PDB file of all heavy atoms in Angstrom:
ATOM      1  N   MET A   1      27.365  -5.148 -11.028  1.00  0.00           N
ATOM      2  CA  MET A   1      26.413  -4.507 -11.904  1.00  0.00           C
ATOM      3  C   MET A   1      25.327  -5.499 -12.318  1.00  0.00           C
ATOM      4  O   MET A   1      24.199  -5.107 -12.508  1.00  0.00           O
ATOM      5  CB  MET A   1      27.106  -3.950 -13.114  1.00  0.00           C
ATOM      6  CG  MET A   1      26.230  -3.161 -13.996  1.00  0.00           C
ATOM      7  SD  MET A   1      27.182  -2.141 -15.078  1.00  0.00           S
ATOM      8  CE  MET A   1      26.032  -1.804 -16.313  1.00  0.00           C
ATOM      9  N   ALA A   2      25.671  -6.695 -12.476  1.00  0.00           N
ATOM     10  CA  ALA A   2      24.706  -7.733 -12.939  1.00  0.00           C
ATOM     11  C   ALA A   2      23.649  -7.939 -11.850  1.00  0.00           C
ATOM     12  O   ALA A   2      22.439  -8.073 -12.140  1.00  0.00           O
ATOM     13  CB  ALA A   2      25.358  -9.082 -13.199  1.00  0.00           C
ATOM     14  N   ILE A   3      24.076  -7.818 -10.569  1.00  0.00           N
ATOM     15  CA  ILE A   3      23.080  -7.961  -9.505  1.00  0.00           C
ATOM     16  C   ILE A   3      22.052  -6.810  -9.523  1.00  0.00           C
ATOM     17  O   ILE A   3      20.848  -6.967  -9.331  1.00  0.00           O
ATOM     18  CB  ILE A   3      23.834  -8.068  -8.101  1.00  0.00           C
ATOM     19  CG1 ILE A   3      24.667  -9.339  -8.062  1.00  0.00           C
ATOM     20  CG2 ILE A   3      22.842  -7.996  -6.994  1.00  0.00           C
ATOM     21  CD1 ILE A   3      25.565  -9.406  -6.846  1.00  0.00           C
ATOM     22  N   ALA A   4      22.537  -5.589  -9.748  1.00  0.00           N
ATOM     23  CA  ALA A   4      21.725  -4.436  -9.779  1.00  0.00           C
ATOM     24  C   ALA A   4      20.762  -4.494 -10.946  1.00  0.00           C
ATOM     25  O   ALA A   4      19.545  -4.147 -10.793  1.00  0.00           O
ATOM     26  CB  ALA A   4      22.597  -3.161  -9.928  1.00  0.00           C
ATOM     27  N   MET A   5      21.168  -4.981 -12.112  1.00  0.00           N
ATOM     28  CA  MET A   5      20.284  -5.125 -13.233  1.00  0.00           C
ATOM     29  C   MET A   5      19.211  -6.185 -12.941  1.00  0.00           C
ATOM     30  O   MET A   5      18.084  -5.993 -13.294  1.00  0.00           O
ATOM     31  CB  MET A   5      21.117  -5.517 -14.465  1.00  0.00           C
ATOM     32  CG  MET A   5      21.997  -4.415 -14.990  1.00  0.00           C
ATOM     33  SD  MET A   5      21.119  -2.965 -15.518  1.00  0.00           S
ATOM     34  CE  MET A   5      20.339  -3.654 -16.976  1.00  0.00           C
ATOM     35  N   THR A   6      19.602  -7.268 -12.294  1.00  0.00           N
ATOM     36  CA  THR A   6      18.668  -8.314 -11.974  1.00  0.00           C
ATOM     37  C   THR A   6      17.550  -7.776 -11.011  1.00  0.00           C
ATOM     38  O   THR A   6      16.425  -8.018 -11.154  1.00  0.00           O
ATOM     39  CB  THR A   6      19.362  -9.537 -11.354  1.00  0.00           C
ATOM     40  OG1 THR A   6      20.329 -10.024 -12.254  1.00  0.00           O
ATOM     41  CG2 THR A   6      18.408 -10.669 -11.065  1.00  0.00           C
ATOM     42  N   MET A   7      18.036  -7.036 -10.010  1.00  0.00           N
ATOM     43  CA  MET A   7      17.107  -6.493  -9.004  1.00  0.00           C
ATOM     44  C   MET A   7      16.199  -5.432  -9.688  1.00  0.00           C
ATOM     45  O   MET A   7      14.969  -5.379  -9.397  1.00  0.00           O
ATOM     46  CB  MET A   7      17.872  -5.865  -7.871  1.00  0.00           C
ATOM     47  CG  MET A   7      18.557  -6.879  -7.026  1.00  0.00           C
ATOM     48  SD  MET A   7      19.562  -6.141  -5.708  1.00  0.00           S
ATOM     49  CE  MET A   7      18.325  -5.409  -4.751  1.00  0.00           C
ATOM     50  N   ALA A   8      16.687  -4.650 -10.609  1.00  0.00           N
ATOM     51  CA  ALA A   8      15.887  -3.646 -11.297  1.00  0.00           C
ATOM     52  C   ALA A   8      14.792  -4.343 -12.218  1.00  0.00           C
ATOM     53  O   ALA A   8      13.632  -3.947 -12.160  1.00  0.00           O
ATOM     54  CB  ALA A   8      16.788  -2.755 -12.168  1.00  0.00           C
ATOM     55  N   VAL A   9      15.169  -5.375 -12.879  1.00  0.00           N
ATOM     56  CA  VAL A   9      14.276  -6.020 -13.735  1.00  0.00           C
ATOM     57  C   VAL A   9      13.180  -6.726 -12.870  1.00  0.00           C
ATOM     58  O   VAL A   9      11.976  -6.644 -13.212  1.00  0.00           O
ATOM     59  CB  VAL A   9      14.934  -7.062 -14.657  1.00  0.00           C
ATOM     60  CG1 VAL A   9      13.900  -7.931 -15.370  1.00  0.00           C
ATOM     61  CG2 VAL A   9      15.781  -6.300 -15.706  1.00  0.00           C
ATOM     62  N   ARG A  10      13.546  -7.317 -11.842  1.00  0.00           N
ATOM     63  CA  ARG A  10      12.613  -8.024 -10.999  1.00  0.00           C
ATOM     64  C   ARG A  10      11.678  -7.008 -10.286  1.00  0.00           C
ATOM     65  O   ARG A  10      10.496  -7.225 -10.219  1.00  0.00           O
ATOM     66  CB  ARG A  10      13.398  -8.776  -9.883  1.00  0.00           C
ATOM     67  CG  ARG A  10      12.433  -9.648  -9.051  1.00  0.00           C
ATOM     68  CD  ARG A  10      13.163 -10.505  -8.137  1.00  0.00           C
ATOM     69  NE  ARG A  10      13.917 -11.529  -8.888  1.00  0.00           N
ATOM     70  CZ  ARG A  10      14.834 -12.350  -8.349  1.00  0.00           C
ATOM     71  NH1 ARG A  10      15.063 -12.318  -7.090  1.00  0.00           N
ATOM     72  NH2 ARG A  10      15.415 -13.195  -9.099  1.00  0.00           N
ATOM     73  N   GLY A  11      12.194  -5.870  -9.876  1.00  0.00           N
ATOM     74  CA  GLY A  11      11.378  -4.804  -9.273  1.00  0.00           C
ATOM     75  C   GLY A  11      10.379  -4.225 -10.254  1.00  0.00           C
ATOM     76  O   GLY A  11       9.251  -3.899  -9.837  1.00  0.00           O
ATOM     77  N   LEU A  12      10.775  -4.056 -11.487  1.00  0.00           N
ATOM     78  CA  LEU A  12       9.892  -3.469 -12.455  1.00  0.00           C
ATOM     79  C   LEU A  12       8.784  -4.426 -12.831  1.00  0.00           C
ATOM     80  O   LEU A  12       7.640  -3.998 -13.056  1.00  0.00           O
ATOM     81  CB  LEU A  12      10.677  -3.086 -13.752  1.00  0.00           C
ATOM     82  CG  LEU A  12      11.608  -1.915 -13.637  1.00  0.00           C
ATOM     83  CD1 LEU A  12      12.366  -1.761 -14.946  1.00  0.00           C
ATOM     84  CD2 LEU A  12      10.845  -0.683 -13.282  1.00  0.00           C
ATOM     85  N   SER A  13       9.028  -5.672 -12.799  1.00  0.00           N
ATOM     86  CA  SER A  13       7.941  -6.633 -13.143  1.00  0.00           C
ATOM     87  C   SER A  13       6.912  -6.784 -12.109  1.00  0.00           C
ATOM     88  O   SER A  13       5.843  -7.301 -12.353  1.00  0.00           O
ATOM     89  CB  SER A  13       8.589  -8.004 -13.552  1.00  0.00           C
ATOM     90  OG  SER A  13       9.213  -8.550 -12.391  1.00  0.00           O
ATOM     91  N   GLU A  14       7.238  -6.422 -10.846  1.00  0.00           N
ATOM     92  CA  GLU A  14       6.304  -6.565  -9.714  1.00  0.00           C
ATOM     93  C   GLU A  14       5.355  -5.372  -9.591  1.00  0.00           C
ATOM     94  O   GLU A  14       4.408  -5.491  -8.795  1.00  0.00           O
ATOM     95  CB  GLU A  14       7.071  -6.825  -8.458  1.00  0.00           C
ATOM     96  CG  GLU A  14       7.807  -8.158  -8.421  1.00  0.00           C
ATOM     97  CD  GLU A  14       8.630  -8.347  -7.211  1.00  0.00           C
ATOM     98  OE1 GLU A  14       8.654  -7.433  -6.343  1.00  0.00           O
ATOM     99  OE2 GLU A  14       9.334  -9.358  -7.121  1.00  0.00           O
ATOM    100  N   ASP A  15       5.578  -4.299 -10.241  1.00  0.00           N
ATOM    101  CA  ASP A  15       4.665  -3.124 -10.099  1.00  0.00           C
ATOM    102  C   ASP A  15       3.367  -3.431 -10.781  1.00  0.00           C
ATOM    103  O   ASP A  15       3.337  -3.877 -11.891  1.00  0.00           O
ATOM    104  CB  ASP A  15       5.329  -1.855 -10.753  1.00  0.00           C
ATOM    105  CG  ASP A  15       6.424  -1.342  -9.901  1.00  0.00           C
ATOM    106  OD1 ASP A  15       6.483  -1.656  -8.707  1.00  0.00           O
ATOM    107  OD2 ASP A  15       7.246  -0.589 -10.434  1.00  0.00           O
ATOM    108  N   PRO A  16       2.271  -3.127 -10.088  1.00  0.00           N
ATOM    109  CA  PRO A  16       0.925  -3.338 -10.705  1.00  0.00           C
ATOM    110  C   PRO A  16       0.696  -2.269 -11.771  1.00  0.00           C
ATOM    111  O   PRO A  16       1.177  -1.172 -11.677  1.00  0.00           O
ATOM    112  CB  PRO A  16      -0.010  -3.215  -9.615  1.00  0.00           C
ATOM    113  CG  PRO A  16       0.636  -2.371  -8.570  1.00  0.00           C
ATOM    114  CD  PRO A  16       2.095  -2.687  -8.726  1.00  0.00           C
ATOM    115  N   PRO A  17      -0.055  -2.687 -12.806  1.00  0.00           N
ATOM    116  CA  PRO A  17      -0.355  -1.648 -13.885  1.00  0.00           C
ATOM    117  C   PRO A  17      -1.265  -0.537 -13.246  1.00  0.00           C
ATOM    118  O   PRO A  17      -2.067  -0.774 -12.356  1.00  0.00           O
ATOM    119  CB  PRO A  17      -1.143  -2.456 -14.876  1.00  0.00           C
ATOM    120  CG  PRO A  17      -1.629  -3.670 -14.218  1.00  0.00           C
ATOM    121  CD  PRO A  17      -0.642  -3.957 -13.061  1.00  0.00           C
ATOM    122  N   LEU A  18      -1.039   0.681 -13.710  1.00  0.00           N
ATOM    123  CA  LEU A  18      -1.819   1.806 -13.212  1.00  0.00           C
ATOM    124  C   LEU A  18      -3.209   1.768 -13.837  1.00  0.00           C
ATOM    125  O   LEU A  18      -3.384   1.468 -15.006  1.00  0.00           O
ATOM    126  CB  LEU A  18      -1.116   3.092 -13.565  1.00  0.00           C
ATOM    127  CG  LEU A  18       0.238   3.376 -12.812  1.00  0.00           C
ATOM    128  CD1 LEU A  18       0.838   4.644 -13.321  1.00  0.00           C
ATOM    129  CD2 LEU A  18       0.032   3.388 -11.295  1.00  0.00           C
ATOM    130  N   ASP A  19      -4.136   2.109 -13.048  1.00  0.00           N
ATOM    131  CA  ASP A  19      -5.544   2.198 -13.495  1.00  0.00           C
ATOM    132  C   ASP A  19      -5.928   3.632 -13.604  1.00  0.00           C
ATOM    133  O   ASP A  19      -5.505   4.484 -12.839  1.00  0.00           O
ATOM    134  CB  ASP A  19      -6.420   1.477 -12.462  1.00  0.00           C
ATOM    135  CG  ASP A  19      -7.808   1.206 -12.993  1.00  0.00           C
ATOM    136  OD1 ASP A  19      -8.094   1.556 -14.170  1.00  0.00           O
ATOM    137  OD2 ASP A  19      -8.663   0.804 -12.197  1.00  0.00           O
ATOM    138  N   ARG A  20      -6.751   3.962 -14.574  1.00  0.00           N
ATOM    139  CA  ARG A  20      -7.164   5.371 -14.759  1.00  0.00           C
ATOM    140  C   ARG A  20      -7.894   5.916 -13.491  1.00  0.00           C
ATOM    141  O   ARG A  20      -7.791   7.076 -13.222  1.00  0.00           O
ATOM    142  CB  ARG A  20      -8.064   5.485 -15.928  1.00  0.00           C
ATOM    143  CG  ARG A  20      -7.427   5.294 -17.241  1.00  0.00           C
ATOM    144  CD  ARG A  20      -6.667   6.496 -17.640  1.00  0.00           C
ATOM    145  NE  ARG A  20      -6.108   6.335 -18.976  1.00  0.00           N
ATOM    146  CZ  ARG A  20      -5.070   7.090 -19.356  1.00  0.00           C
ATOM    147  NH1 ARG A  20      -4.547   7.982 -18.592  1.00  0.00           N
ATOM    148  NH2 ARG A  20      -4.545   6.903 -20.542  1.00  0.00           N
ATOM    149  N   ARG A  21      -8.565   5.056 -12.818  1.00  0.00           N
ATOM    150  CA  ARG A  21      -9.270   5.517 -11.567  1.00  0.00           C
ATOM    151  C   ARG A  21      -8.260   5.885 -10.503  1.00  0.00           C
ATOM    152  O   ARG A  21      -8.587   6.632  -9.571  1.00  0.00           O
ATOM    153  CB  ARG A  21     -10.207   4.434 -11.064  1.00  0.00           C
ATOM    154  CG  ARG A  21     -11.312   4.142 -12.015  1.00  0.00           C
ATOM    155  CD  ARG A  21     -12.110   2.957 -11.527  1.00  0.00           C
ATOM    156  NE  ARG A  21     -11.178   1.801 -11.561  1.00  0.00           N
ATOM    157  CZ  ARG A  21     -11.621   0.590 -11.352  1.00  0.00           C
ATOM    158  NH1 ARG A  21     -12.821   0.309 -11.140  1.00  0.00           N
ATOM    159  NH2 ARG A  21     -10.689  -0.379 -11.483  1.00  0.00           N
ATOM    160  N   ASP A  22      -7.072   5.352 -10.568  1.00  0.00           N
ATOM    161  CA  ASP A  22      -6.008   5.708  -9.570  1.00  0.00           C
ATOM    162  C   ASP A  22      -5.136   6.877  -9.978  1.00  0.00           C
ATOM    163  O   ASP A  22      -4.099   7.062  -9.389  1.00  0.00           O
ATOM    164  CB  ASP A  22      -5.148   4.496  -9.338  1.00  0.00           C
ATOM    165  CG  ASP A  22      -5.869   3.277  -8.738  1.00  0.00           C
ATOM    166  OD1 ASP A  22      -6.889   3.551  -8.089  1.00  0.00           O
ATOM    167  OD2 ASP A  22      -5.400   2.198  -8.856  1.00  0.00           O
ATOM    168  N   SER A  23      -5.541   7.689 -10.908  1.00  0.00           N
ATOM    169  CA  SER A  23      -4.657   8.664 -11.354  1.00  0.00           C
ATOM    170  C   SER A  23      -5.085  10.109 -10.866  1.00  0.00           C
ATOM    171  O   SER A  23      -4.585  11.096 -11.376  1.00  0.00           O
ATOM    172  CB  SER A  23      -4.571   8.702 -12.920  1.00  0.00           C
ATOM    173  OG  SER A  23      -5.887   8.958 -13.429  1.00  0.00           O
ATOM    174  N   GLY A  24      -5.967  10.177  -9.886  1.00  0.00           N
ATOM    175  CA  GLY A  24      -6.370  11.423  -9.311  1.00  0.00           C
ATOM    176  C   GLY A  24      -5.165  12.031  -8.522  1.00  0.00           C
ATOM    177  O   GLY A  24      -4.266  11.317  -8.157  1.00  0.00           O
ATOM    178  N   PRO A  25      -5.239  13.285  -8.220  1.00  0.00           N
ATOM    179  CA  PRO A  25      -4.204  13.948  -7.443  1.00  0.00           C
ATOM    180  C   PRO A  25      -3.883  13.343  -6.081  1.00  0.00           C
ATOM    181  O   PRO A  25      -2.797  13.154  -5.645  1.00  0.00           O
ATOM    182  CB  PRO A  25      -4.667  15.413  -7.290  1.00  0.00           C
ATOM    183  CG  PRO A  25      -5.704  15.604  -8.322  1.00  0.00           C
ATOM    184  CD  PRO A  25      -6.292  14.226  -8.584  1.00  0.00           C
ATOM    185  N   ARG A  26      -4.919  12.944  -5.366  1.00  0.00           N
ATOM    186  CA  ARG A  26      -4.721  12.349  -4.080  1.00  0.00           C
ATOM    187  C   ARG A  26      -4.049  10.970  -4.158  1.00  0.00           C
ATOM    188  O   ARG A  26      -3.164  10.622  -3.362  1.00  0.00           O
ATOM    189  CB  ARG A  26      -6.083  12.198  -3.337  1.00  0.00           C
ATOM    190  CG  ARG A  26      -5.879  11.789  -1.898  1.00  0.00           C
ATOM    191  CD  ARG A  26      -7.175  11.807  -1.060  1.00  0.00           C
ATOM    192  NE  ARG A  26      -7.655  13.153  -0.954  1.00  0.00           N
ATOM    193  CZ  ARG A  26      -7.267  14.032  -0.045  1.00  0.00           C
ATOM    194  NH1 ARG A  26      -6.304  13.755   0.798  1.00  0.00           N
ATOM    195  NH2 ARG A  26      -7.762  15.202   0.025  1.00  0.00           N
ATOM    196  N   GLN A  27      -4.438  10.211  -5.072  1.00  0.00           N
ATOM    197  CA  GLN A  27      -3.845   8.847  -5.310  1.00  0.00           C
ATOM    198  C   GLN A  27      -2.384   8.972  -5.750  1.00  0.00           C
ATOM    199  O   GLN A  27      -1.583   8.195  -5.312  1.00  0.00           O
ATOM    200  CB  GLN A  27      -4.630   8.054  -6.332  1.00  0.00           C
ATOM    201  CG  GLN A  27      -5.983   7.517  -5.825  1.00  0.00           C
ATOM    202  CD  GLN A  27      -7.097   8.580  -5.882  1.00  0.00           C
ATOM    203  OE1 GLN A  27      -6.924   9.631  -6.514  1.00  0.00           O
ATOM    204  NE2 GLN A  27      -8.159   8.345  -5.206  1.00  0.00           N
ATOM    205  N   VAL A  28      -2.099   9.961  -6.550  1.00  0.00           N
ATOM    206  CA  VAL A  28      -0.668  10.148  -7.032  1.00  0.00           C
ATOM    207  C   VAL A  28       0.154  10.637  -5.824  1.00  0.00           C
ATOM    208  O   VAL A  28       1.263  10.122  -5.591  1.00  0.00           O
ATOM    209  CB  VAL A  28      -0.632  11.217  -8.158  1.00  0.00           C
ATOM    210  CG1 VAL A  28       0.813  11.592  -8.495  1.00  0.00           C
ATOM    211  CG2 VAL A  28      -1.320  10.624  -9.376  1.00  0.00           C
ATOM    212  N   ALA A  29      -0.410  11.524  -5.052  1.00  0.00           N
ATOM    213  CA  ALA A  29       0.301  12.013  -3.812  1.00  0.00           C
ATOM    214  C   ALA A  29       0.548  10.899  -2.789  1.00  0.00           C
ATOM    215  O   ALA A  29       1.559  10.916  -2.140  1.00  0.00           O
ATOM    216  CB  ALA A  29      -0.453  13.143  -3.174  1.00  0.00           C
ATOM    217  N   ASP A  30      -0.363   9.926  -2.756  1.00  0.00           N
ATOM    218  CA  ASP A  30      -0.150   8.811  -1.825  1.00  0.00           C
ATOM    219  C   ASP A  30       0.963   7.904  -2.271  1.00  0.00           C
ATOM    220  O   ASP A  30       1.582   7.239  -1.441  1.00  0.00           O
ATOM    221  CB  ASP A  30      -1.441   8.028  -1.683  1.00  0.00           C
ATOM    222  CG  ASP A  30      -2.528   8.719  -0.903  1.00  0.00           C
ATOM    223  OD1 ASP A  30      -2.165   9.662  -0.192  1.00  0.00           O
ATOM    224  OD2 ASP A  30      -3.701   8.339  -1.037  1.00  0.00           O
ATOM    225  N   ARG A  31       1.274   7.860  -3.532  1.00  0.00           N
ATOM    226  CA  ARG A  31       2.384   7.020  -4.055  1.00  0.00           C
ATOM    227  C   ARG A  31       3.692   7.634  -4.007  1.00  0.00           C
ATOM    228  O   ARG A  31       4.730   6.976  -4.283  1.00  0.00           O
ATOM    229  CB  ARG A  31       2.003   6.553  -5.461  1.00  0.00           C
ATOM    230  CG  ARG A  31       0.870   5.636  -5.536  1.00  0.00           C
ATOM    231  CD  ARG A  31       0.753   4.936  -6.910  1.00  0.00           C
ATOM    232  NE  ARG A  31       0.710   5.882  -7.988  1.00  0.00           N
ATOM    233  CZ  ARG A  31      -0.428   6.237  -8.622  1.00  0.00           C
ATOM    234  NH1 ARG A  31      -1.566   5.711  -8.342  1.00  0.00           N
ATOM    235  NH2 ARG A  31      -0.365   7.077  -9.663  1.00  0.00           N
ATOM    236  N   ILE A  32       3.847   8.961  -3.812  1.00  0.00           N
ATOM    237  CA  ILE A  32       5.089   9.635  -3.802  1.00  0.00           C
ATOM    238  C   ILE A  32       5.884   9.277  -2.515  1.00  0.00           C
ATOM    239  O   ILE A  32       5.341   9.369  -1.443  1.00  0.00           O
ATOM    240  CB  ILE A  32       4.921  11.148  -3.957  1.00  0.00           C
ATOM    241  CG1 ILE A  32       4.228  11.493  -5.296  1.00  0.00           C
ATOM    242  CG2 ILE A  32       6.177  11.901  -3.696  1.00  0.00           C
ATOM    243  CD1 ILE A  32       4.003  12.919  -5.502  1.00  0.00           C
ATOM    244  N   ASP A  33       7.167   8.979  -2.732  1.00  0.00           N
ATOM    245  CA  ASP A  33       8.044   8.684  -1.568  1.00  0.00           C
ATOM    246  C   ASP A  33       8.741   9.972  -1.133  1.00  0.00           C
ATOM    247  O   ASP A  33       9.884  10.181  -1.506  1.00  0.00           O
ATOM    248  CB  ASP A  33       9.023   7.583  -2.040  1.00  0.00           C
ATOM    249  CG  ASP A  33      10.015   7.259  -0.934  1.00  0.00           C
ATOM    250  OD1 ASP A  33       9.671   7.430   0.211  1.00  0.00           O
ATOM    251  OD2 ASP A  33      11.113   6.764  -1.259  1.00  0.00           O
ATOM    252  N   LEU A  34       8.051  10.741  -0.397  1.00  0.00           N
ATOM    253  CA  LEU A  34       8.604  12.074   0.097  1.00  0.00           C
ATOM    254  C   LEU A  34       9.874  11.883   0.897  1.00  0.00           C
ATOM    255  O   LEU A  34      10.824  12.572   0.640  1.00  0.00           O
ATOM    256  CB  LEU A  34       7.562  12.874   0.859  1.00  0.00           C
ATOM    257  CG  LEU A  34       7.938  14.285   1.191  1.00  0.00           C
ATOM    258  CD1 LEU A  34       8.320  15.077  -0.126  1.00  0.00           C
ATOM    259  CD2 LEU A  34       6.843  14.987   1.927  1.00  0.00           C
ATOM    260  N   PRO A  35       9.955  11.028   1.888  1.00  0.00           N
ATOM    261  CA  PRO A  35      11.173  10.836   2.604  1.00  0.00           C
ATOM    262  C   PRO A  35      12.351  10.431   1.704  1.00  0.00           C
ATOM    263  O   PRO A  35      13.492  10.883   1.883  1.00  0.00           O
ATOM    264  CB  PRO A  35      10.963   9.756   3.663  1.00  0.00           C
ATOM    265  CG  PRO A  35       9.472   9.781   3.843  1.00  0.00           C
ATOM    266  CD  PRO A  35       8.898  10.162   2.516  1.00  0.00           C
ATOM    267  N   GLY A  36      12.074   9.649   0.716  1.00  0.00           N
ATOM    268  CA  GLY A  36      13.143   9.208  -0.237  1.00  0.00           C
ATOM    269  C   GLY A  36      13.625  10.367  -1.103  1.00  0.00           C
ATOM    270  O   GLY A  36      14.807  10.545  -1.339  1.00  0.00           O
ATOM    271  N   ILE A  37      12.681  11.220  -1.484  1.00  0.00           N
ATOM    272  CA  ILE A  37      13.043  12.373  -2.324  1.00  0.00           C
ATOM    273  C   ILE A  37      13.863  13.357  -1.512  1.00  0.00           C
ATOM    274  O   ILE A  37      14.906  13.835  -1.936  1.00  0.00           O
ATOM    275  CB  ILE A  37      11.775  13.072  -2.827  1.00  0.00           C
ATOM    276  CG1 ILE A  37      11.056  12.174  -3.842  1.00  0.00           C
ATOM    277  CG2 ILE A  37      12.121  14.445  -3.436  1.00  0.00           C
ATOM    278  CD1 ILE A  37       9.717  12.708  -4.278  1.00  0.00           C
ATOM    279  N   LEU A  38      13.441  13.594  -0.294  1.00  0.00           N
ATOM    280  CA  LEU A  38      14.245  14.543   0.599  1.00  0.00           C
ATOM    281  C   LEU A  38      15.594  13.994   0.960  1.00  0.00           C
ATOM    282  O   LEU A  38      16.535  14.737   1.024  1.00  0.00           O
ATOM    283  CB  LEU A  38      13.419  14.813   1.888  1.00  0.00           C
ATOM    284  CG  LEU A  38      12.123  15.555   1.684  1.00  0.00           C
ATOM    285  CD1 LEU A  38      11.332  15.709   2.979  1.00  0.00           C
ATOM    286  CD2 LEU A  38      12.353  16.984   1.068  1.00  0.00           C
ATOM    287  N   GLY A  39      15.685  12.638   1.220  1.00  0.00           N
ATOM    288  CA  GLY A  39      17.007  12.068   1.491  1.00  0.00           C
ATOM    289  C   GLY A  39      17.908  12.173   0.328  1.00  0.00           C
ATOM    290  O   GLY A  39      19.074  12.406   0.498  1.00  0.00           O
ATOM    291  N   PHE A  40      17.419  11.923  -0.840  1.00  0.00           N
ATOM    292  CA  PHE A  40      18.222  12.030  -2.061  1.00  0.00           C
ATOM    293  C   PHE A  40      18.703  13.457  -2.235  1.00  0.00           C
ATOM    294  O   PHE A  40      19.807  13.690  -2.640  1.00  0.00           O
ATOM    295  CB  PHE A  40      17.422  11.483  -3.310  1.00  0.00           C
ATOM    296  CG  PHE A  40      18.239  11.498  -4.510  1.00  0.00           C
ATOM    297  CD1 PHE A  40      19.109  10.543  -4.758  1.00  0.00           C
ATOM    298  CD2 PHE A  40      18.015  12.500  -5.539  1.00  0.00           C
ATOM    299  CE1 PHE A  40      19.882  10.516  -5.988  1.00  0.00           C
ATOM    300  CE2 PHE A  40      18.735  12.478  -6.692  1.00  0.00           C
ATOM    301  CZ  PHE A  40      19.712  11.487  -6.901  1.00  0.00           C
ATOM    302  N   ALA A  41      17.759  14.393  -2.071  1.00  0.00           N
ATOM    303  CA  ALA A  41      18.095  15.825  -2.313  1.00  0.00           C
ATOM    304  C   ALA A  41      19.100  16.238  -1.266  1.00  0.00           C
ATOM    305  O   ALA A  41      20.043  17.021  -1.558  1.00  0.00           O
ATOM    306  CB  ALA A  41      16.852  16.649  -2.246  1.00  0.00           C
ATOM    307  N   GLY A  42      19.009  15.791  -0.093  1.00  0.00           N
ATOM    308  CA  GLY A  42      19.902  16.163   1.018  1.00  0.00           C
ATOM    309  C   GLY A  42      21.306  15.557   0.846  1.00  0.00           C
ATOM    310  O   GLY A  42      22.259  16.126   1.376  1.00  0.00           O
ATOM    311  N   SER A  43      21.402  14.440   0.241  1.00  0.00           N
ATOM    312  CA  SER A  43      22.684  13.819   0.010  1.00  0.00           C
ATOM    313  C   SER A  43      23.437  14.526  -1.111  1.00  0.00           C
ATOM    314  O   SER A  43      24.633  14.442  -1.217  1.00  0.00           O
ATOM    315  CB  SER A  43      22.557  12.325  -0.184  1.00  0.00           C
ATOM    316  OG  SER A  43      21.982  12.083  -1.471  1.00  0.00           O
TER     317      SER A  43
END
């Protein structure tokens, strides 16, 4: 569990801050992980 927490904290700190210019519908759709969502739903 400690390894997962370390990886989560490290992963969160690497995400760039969102910019208001990047919040349009097309930019949001480009960031969505559709294969990941479908794989999670299918499992």
